Backbone as a printed PyTorch tensor [residue, N CA C, xyz], in Angstrom:
tensor([[[ 0.9950, -1.1490, -0.1700],
         [-0.4050, -0.1660, -0.4940],
         [ 0.3360,  1.3500, -0.2050]],

        [[ 1.8360,  1.6790,  1.1790],
         [ 2.4660,  2.9840,  0.8850],
         [ 3.7990,  2.6280, -0.2340]],

        [[ 3.8530,  1.6680, -0.3160],
         [ 4.9590,  1.6500, -1.8430],
         [ 4.1870,  1.9210, -3.1770]],

        [[ 3.3890,  1.9340, -3.5760],
         [ 2.5590,  2.4690, -4.5990],
         [ 2.5240,  4.0120, -4.5930]],

        [[ 2.5490,  4.1570, -3.6700],
         [ 2.0470,  6.0520, -3.8450],
         [ 2.9090,  6.9510, -3.2500]],

        [[ 3.6900,  7.3800, -4.2310],
         [ 5.0500,  8.7500, -3.8420],
         [ 4.4340,  9.4290, -3.1400]],

        [[ 3.8990, 10.1720, -3.1900],
         [ 3.5370, 11.3730, -2.5160],
         [ 3.5430, 10.5630, -0.7040]],

        [[ 2.9470,  9.6900, -0.3370],
         [ 2.9150,  9.2820,  0.2540],
         [ 5.3540,  9.1210,  0.5960]],

        [[ 5.4440,  9.0230,  0.4890],
         [ 6.9070,  8.4620,  0.9470],
         [ 7.7590, 10.1500,  0.4120]],

        [[ 6.8440, 11.5330,  0.1770],
         [ 7.3170, 12.5850, -0.3580],
         [ 6.3190, 13.2610,  1.4110]],

        [[ 5.0820, 12.9250,  1.3060],
         [ 4.5290, 13.7690,  3.0240],
         [ 5.4400, 12.7870,  4.1910]],

        [[ 5.4840, 11.2580,  4.0920],
         [ 6.6590, 10.3560,  5.6010],
         [ 8.0180, 11.5590,  5.5970]],

        [[ 8.5860, 11.7600,  4.5090],
         [10.0010, 12.2880,  4.9050],
         [ 9.3480, 14.4280,  5.3480]],

        [[ 8.7430, 14.4640,  5.2150],
         [ 8.6190, 16.0550,  4.7870],
         [ 7.9290, 16.2350,  6.4080]],

        [[ 7.2780, 14.5770,  7.0160],
         [ 6.8740, 15.0820,  8.1470],
         [ 7.6670, 14.7260,  9.3760]],

        [[ 8.7490, 14.0910,  8.9000],
         [10.5830, 13.5420,  9.3870],
         [11.0050, 15.2470,  9.7740]],

        [[11.0700, 15.4220,  8.5250],
         [12.5030, 17.0480,  9.2160],
         [11.3350, 18.0050, 10.1510]],

        [[ 9.4560, 18.0000, 10.5490],
         [ 9.1880, 18.5680, 10.9980],
         [10.0980, 17.6180, 12.6280]],

        [[ 9.5780, 16.3900, 12.4910],
         [10.5290, 16.0960, 14.3560],
         [10.9420, 14.5620, 13.7190]],

        [[12.5010, 14.3690, 13.5960],
         [13.0730, 13.2620, 13.1100],
         [12.8300, 11.8830, 14.6560]],

        [[12.1180, 12.4140, 15.4870],
         [12.1540, 11.3680, 16.5180],
         [11.4410, 10.0600, 16.0330]],

        [[10.0430, 10.6010, 15.2760],
         [ 9.0980,  9.4040, 14.4280],
         [ 9.7110,  9.1320, 13.8460]],

        [[ 9.3290,  7.7720, 14.4650],
         [ 9.4500,  6.5510, 13.2540],
         [ 8.9940,  6.4660, 12.2720]],

        [[ 9.1110,  5.0450, 10.7000],
         [ 8.2300,  5.9090,  9.3910],
         [ 6.6630,  4.7330, 10.0070]],

        [[ 7.1150,  3.5040, 11.5230],
         [ 5.4900,  3.0840, 11.2650],
         [ 4.6570,  4.4700, 12.3850]],

        [[ 5.5210,  4.8910, 13.0140],
         [ 4.5890,  6.1290, 14.3170],
         [ 3.4800,  7.1420, 12.2500]],

        [[ 4.4290,  7.4180, 12.0830],
         [ 4.2290,  8.2450, 10.4910],
         [ 3.0330,  7.8210, 10.1760]],

        [[ 3.9150,  6.6220,  9.1310],
         [ 2.8630,  5.6900,  8.5480],
         [ 0.7270,  5.8850,  9.2080]],

        [[ 1.5020,  4.7430, 10.2360],
         [ 0.5430,  5.2470, 11.2220],
         [-0.7110,  6.2850, 10.9690]],

        [[-0.2000,  7.6200, 11.7020],
         [-0.8230,  8.9120, 11.6120],
         [-1.2320,  9.1580, 10.2930]],

        [[-0.8040,  9.4320,  9.1770],
         [-1.1480,  9.3720,  8.0430],
         [-1.6750,  8.3800,  7.2470]],

        [[-2.4710,  7.3640,  8.0410],
         [-2.9780,  7.1220,  7.3110],
         [-4.7120,  6.8490,  8.6550]],

        [[-4.9110,  8.0450,  9.6500],
         [-5.3800,  8.0480, 10.2080],
         [-6.0050,  9.5170, 10.3880]],

        [[-4.6020, 10.3490,  9.3550],
         [-4.7160, 11.3520,  8.4920],
         [-5.7220, 11.5750,  7.8290]],

        [[-5.5950, 10.0850,  7.3460],
         [-6.0510, 10.1970,  5.4550],
         [-5.7190, 10.9580,  4.9960]],

        [[-6.1020, 10.7010,  3.2940],
         [-6.0010, 12.1440,  2.2970],
         [-6.9010, 13.0370,  2.7680]],

        [[-6.7270, 14.4310,  2.0930],
         [-5.6330, 14.8280,  0.8820],
         [-4.8320, 15.2120,  2.5590]],

        [[-2.5600, 14.8340,  1.7280],
         [-1.9920, 14.9010,  3.3290],
         [-1.8750, 16.2210,  3.2230]],

        [[-2.3360, 16.1500,  4.7140],
         [-1.1640, 17.3950,  5.7700],
         [-0.9590, 17.3810,  6.4390]],

        [[ 0.5660, 17.9050,  6.2760],
         [ 1.7930, 17.1830,  7.5660],
         [ 1.7690, 17.8650,  8.5770]],

        [[ 0.8700, 18.6210,  8.8500],
         [ 1.1600, 20.1580,  9.6430],
         [ 0.0670, 18.6890, 10.5210]],

        [[-0.5360, 18.7090,  9.9640],
         [-2.2800, 17.8450, 11.0710],
         [-1.6160, 16.6580, 11.1750]],

        [[-1.4750, 15.4320, 10.4890],
         [-0.0700, 14.0380, 10.7820],
         [ 1.6180, 15.0640, 11.7970]],

        [[ 1.6830, 16.2010, 12.0420],
         [ 2.5120, 16.4190, 12.0980],
         [ 2.3490, 16.8450, 14.3460]],

        [[ 0.6660, 16.7180, 14.1170],
         [-0.6170, 17.5980, 15.1190],
         [-0.1390, 15.9230, 16.3610]],

        [[-1.1540, 14.9510, 15.2490],
         [-1.4780, 13.5810, 15.5230],
         [-0.5840, 12.9630, 16.5300]],

        [[ 1.2910, 13.2070, 16.2240],
         [ 2.3470, 12.4300, 16.3300],
         [ 2.8050, 12.7320, 17.5620]],

        [[ 1.7700, 14.0390, 18.0170],
         [ 2.2470, 14.6650, 18.9640],
         [ 1.6750, 14.7280, 20.1740]],

        [[ 0.6850, 14.1360, 19.5040],
         [-1.3550, 14.2300, 20.3890],
         [-0.4340, 12.5210, 21.2120]],

        [[-0.3760, 11.1360, 20.0220],
         [ 0.0780, 10.2070, 20.2860],
         [ 2.0510, 10.0690, 21.4730]],

        [[ 2.5210, 10.9030, 21.1800],
         [ 4.1070, 11.5220, 21.9570],
         [ 3.3980, 11.8630, 23.3110]],

        [[ 2.3750, 12.7570, 23.6640],
         [ 1.8930, 13.1730, 24.7600],
         [ 1.4360, 12.6730, 25.6010]],

        [[ 0.1750, 10.8980, 24.6770],
         [-0.5550,  9.8480, 25.3080],
         [ 0.5120,  9.0230, 26.3280]],

        [[ 1.5640,  8.7880, 25.3350],
         [ 2.7160,  8.5810, 26.1210],
         [ 3.2080,  8.6310, 27.2760]],

        [[ 4.1380,  9.7450, 26.6140],
         [ 3.8120, 10.4960, 28.0580],
         [ 3.1290, 10.0490, 29.2390]],

        [[ 2.4140, 10.5520, 29.7540],
         [ 0.7690, 10.1630, 30.4040],
         [ 1.3730,  8.9540, 30.9870]],

        [[ 1.1000,  8.5570, 30.1300],
         [ 1.0590,  6.8850, 30.7210],
         [ 2.2360,  5.8240, 31.0690]],

        [[ 3.2980,  6.7060, 30.6660],
         [ 4.6570,  6.2760, 31.8450],
         [ 5.1530,  7.5620, 32.7430]],

        [[ 4.0720,  8.5020, 32.9180],
         [ 4.0350,  9.1580, 34.0950],
         [ 3.5750,  8.4250, 34.6890]],

        [[ 2.1000,  7.9580, 35.0020],
         [ 1.9180,  7.3850, 35.3260],
         [ 2.1580,  5.5930, 35.2390]],

        [[ 2.6470,  5.1190, 34.8650],
         [ 3.6150,  4.0160, 35.4680],
         [ 4.5270,  4.1680, 36.1870]],

        [[ 4.9910,  6.0870, 36.2390],
         [ 6.5170,  5.7830, 37.3260],
         [ 5.3540,  6.1260, 38.6290]],

        [[ 3.9300,  6.6580, 38.6330],
         [ 4.0040,  6.9120, 40.0850],
         [ 3.3320,  5.0370, 40.3450]],

        [[ 2.6710,  4.9270, 39.5120],
         [ 2.4530,  2.8710, 39.9600],
         [ 3.5390,  2.6450, 40.9210]],

        [[ 4.8740,  1.8020, 40.4490],
         [ 6.1110,  1.3810, 40.3760],
         [ 6.6700,  2.9320, 42.0060]],

        [[ 6.7870,  3.8650, 41.8120],
         [ 6.9630,  4.6950, 43.2890],
         [ 6.0810,  3.9780, 44.4980]],

        [[ 4.6390,  3.3360, 44.7620],
         [ 3.8740,  3.0670, 44.7810],
         [ 3.8510,  2.3010, 45.6500]],

        [[ 4.4110,  1.5060, 44.3840],
         [ 5.5730, -0.2100, 44.0850],
         [ 6.4600,  0.1490, 45.6850]],

        [[ 7.0830,  0.6460, 45.2460],
         [ 8.6180,  0.4060, 46.5950],
         [ 8.0200,  0.6560, 47.2540]],

        [[ 7.2210,  1.6000, 48.0890],
         [ 6.6920,  1.7080, 49.2390],
         [ 6.1610,  0.2260, 49.1540]],

        [[ 4.7220, -0.0880, 48.7610],
         [ 4.1080, -1.1120, 49.0720],
         [ 5.2220, -2.5670, 50.0140]],

        [[ 6.4370, -2.0220, 48.8970],
         [ 6.9520, -3.7080, 49.4250],
         [ 8.7410, -3.7340, 50.2860]],

        [[ 8.1230, -1.9520, 50.6660],
         [ 8.9120, -1.4980, 51.6810],
         [10.5800, -1.9980, 51.5980]],

        [[11.2380, -1.1320, 49.7040],
         [12.1320, -0.6850, 49.4590],
         [12.9390,  0.0490, 50.3250]],

        [[14.4680,  0.3280, 49.7590],
         [15.0340,  1.8250, 50.6130],
         [14.1630,  3.4340, 50.3240]],

        [[12.8130,  4.8190, 50.5920],
         [13.6250,  6.0370, 49.8210],
         [13.5620,  5.7130, 48.7370]],

        [[15.2390,  5.4030, 48.5410],
         [16.2340,  6.0720, 47.3220],
         [16.1460,  4.7420, 46.5270]],

        [[14.8400,  3.9540, 46.3090],
         [15.4890,  3.1830, 45.7140],
         [14.4690,  3.7510, 43.9900]],

        [[13.8170,  4.6130, 44.3720],
         [13.2200,  4.9870, 43.7850],
         [13.5800,  5.7530, 42.2640]],

        [[14.9880,  6.3130, 42.2080],
         [15.7020,  5.9070, 41.3300],
         [16.2430,  5.9890, 40.7240]],

        [[15.8190,  4.6300, 40.7090],
         [16.7040,  3.1270, 39.1490],
         [14.6740,  2.9560, 38.9880]],

        [[13.6670,  3.6900, 38.7670],
         [13.1590,  3.7890, 37.9330],
         [12.9320,  4.3110, 36.7460]],

        [[13.9910,  5.2960, 36.3340],
         [14.4130,  5.1630, 35.2310],
         [14.9550,  4.6850, 34.4270]],

        [[15.9540,  3.9040, 35.6070],
         [16.9890,  3.2910, 34.0460],
         [15.3210,  2.1740, 33.8820]],

        [[15.1350,  1.3150, 34.8050],
         [14.4240,  0.3600, 34.6150],
         [13.5810, -0.1670, 33.7210]],

        [[12.6880,  1.4640, 32.3300],
         [11.9960,  1.8190, 32.1780],
         [12.8210,  1.2730, 30.6450]],

        [[14.3220,  2.5820, 30.7800],
         [14.7250,  2.2280, 30.3620],
         [15.2740,  0.9910, 29.6830]],

        [[15.0570, -0.5290, 29.9570],
         [15.9280, -1.3560, 29.3700],
         [14.6090, -1.6880, 29.3220]],

        [[13.1130, -2.3920, 30.2560],
         [12.0390, -2.7190, 30.2680],
         [10.6370, -2.3020, 29.8810]],

        [[10.9910, -0.9450, 29.5660],
         [ 9.7590, -0.2060, 28.7730],
         [ 8.5930, -0.3670, 30.0750]],

        [[ 7.6020, -0.3770, 29.3630],
         [ 6.3510, -0.5650, 30.8170],
         [ 6.1400, -2.4070, 31.5330]],

        [[ 6.3830, -2.8830, 31.6600],
         [ 6.7090, -4.3860, 31.5170],
         [ 7.1990, -4.5580, 32.8200]],

        [[ 6.0280, -3.6110, 33.9670],
         [ 5.7470, -3.4760, 35.4790],
         [ 6.3400, -4.7810, 36.0640]],

        [[ 6.4080, -6.0350, 36.0560],
         [ 7.6570, -7.7550, 36.6530],
         [ 8.3700, -6.7800, 37.1110]],

        [[ 9.8900, -6.8800, 35.2650],
         [10.8420, -6.6840, 35.3370],
         [11.0890, -5.5290, 36.0990]],

        [[ 9.8670, -4.6170, 35.5970],
         [10.9420, -2.5800, 36.5350],
         [11.7700, -3.2270, 38.0360]],

        [[10.1620, -3.8230, 38.6710],
         [10.4760, -3.9960, 39.5570],
         [11.0790, -4.9030, 40.2360]],

        [[11.0020, -6.5610, 39.4990],
         [12.5180, -6.7160, 39.8030],
         [13.5120, -6.4470, 39.5880]],

        [[14.4080, -5.3370, 38.3610],
         [15.8750, -4.7940, 38.2580],
         [15.6880, -3.4910, 39.5830]],

        [[14.9480, -3.7310, 39.6790],
         [14.6320, -2.2620, 41.3030],
         [14.9750, -2.8890, 42.2350]],

        [[13.7850, -4.4540, 42.1950],
         [14.6450, -4.6940, 43.8090],
         [15.6280, -5.3280, 43.7280]],

        [[16.0260, -6.2890, 42.5270],
         [17.6000, -6.4260, 42.9200],
         [18.7680, -5.5900, 43.0770]],

        [[18.6690, -3.8340, 42.9660],
         [19.9220, -3.0890, 43.1050],
         [19.2620, -2.2850, 43.9980]],

        [[18.4790, -2.0960, 44.3690],
         [17.2940, -2.2290, 45.3510],
         [18.9910, -2.4570, 46.6840]],

        [[18.7930, -3.6890, 46.7120],
         [19.1790, -4.6270, 47.7660],
         [21.0460, -4.9260, 48.0340]],

        [[21.4230, -5.4590, 46.2700],
         [22.4390, -4.8270, 46.6840],
         [23.5820, -3.8450, 46.6400]],

        [[22.7860, -2.9820, 46.5940],
         [23.4530, -1.5700, 47.3240],
         [23.7200, -1.1250, 48.2910]]])
């Protein structure tokens, strides 16, 4: 579908110039969601909204993990490992908590 429409490549490239942090897959999903006629600013706005949703979900996840640290009676400073754990394991709660527990008990 995407490869048969040369306009789509141009739009994707134009959108990527707005923010090079967006992957091809994210951009194509946004293009599909926004439809024709292609409007790079509308597509960029859609992608920024998606980015904001992801940031909010990650913030909620961080708060949830911080509460779990308290519930598990880990040291207060154990929350310093949250960022590292999320970078390594994403929002996989079990893996993030395991990582934090290991590092908090070894320190």
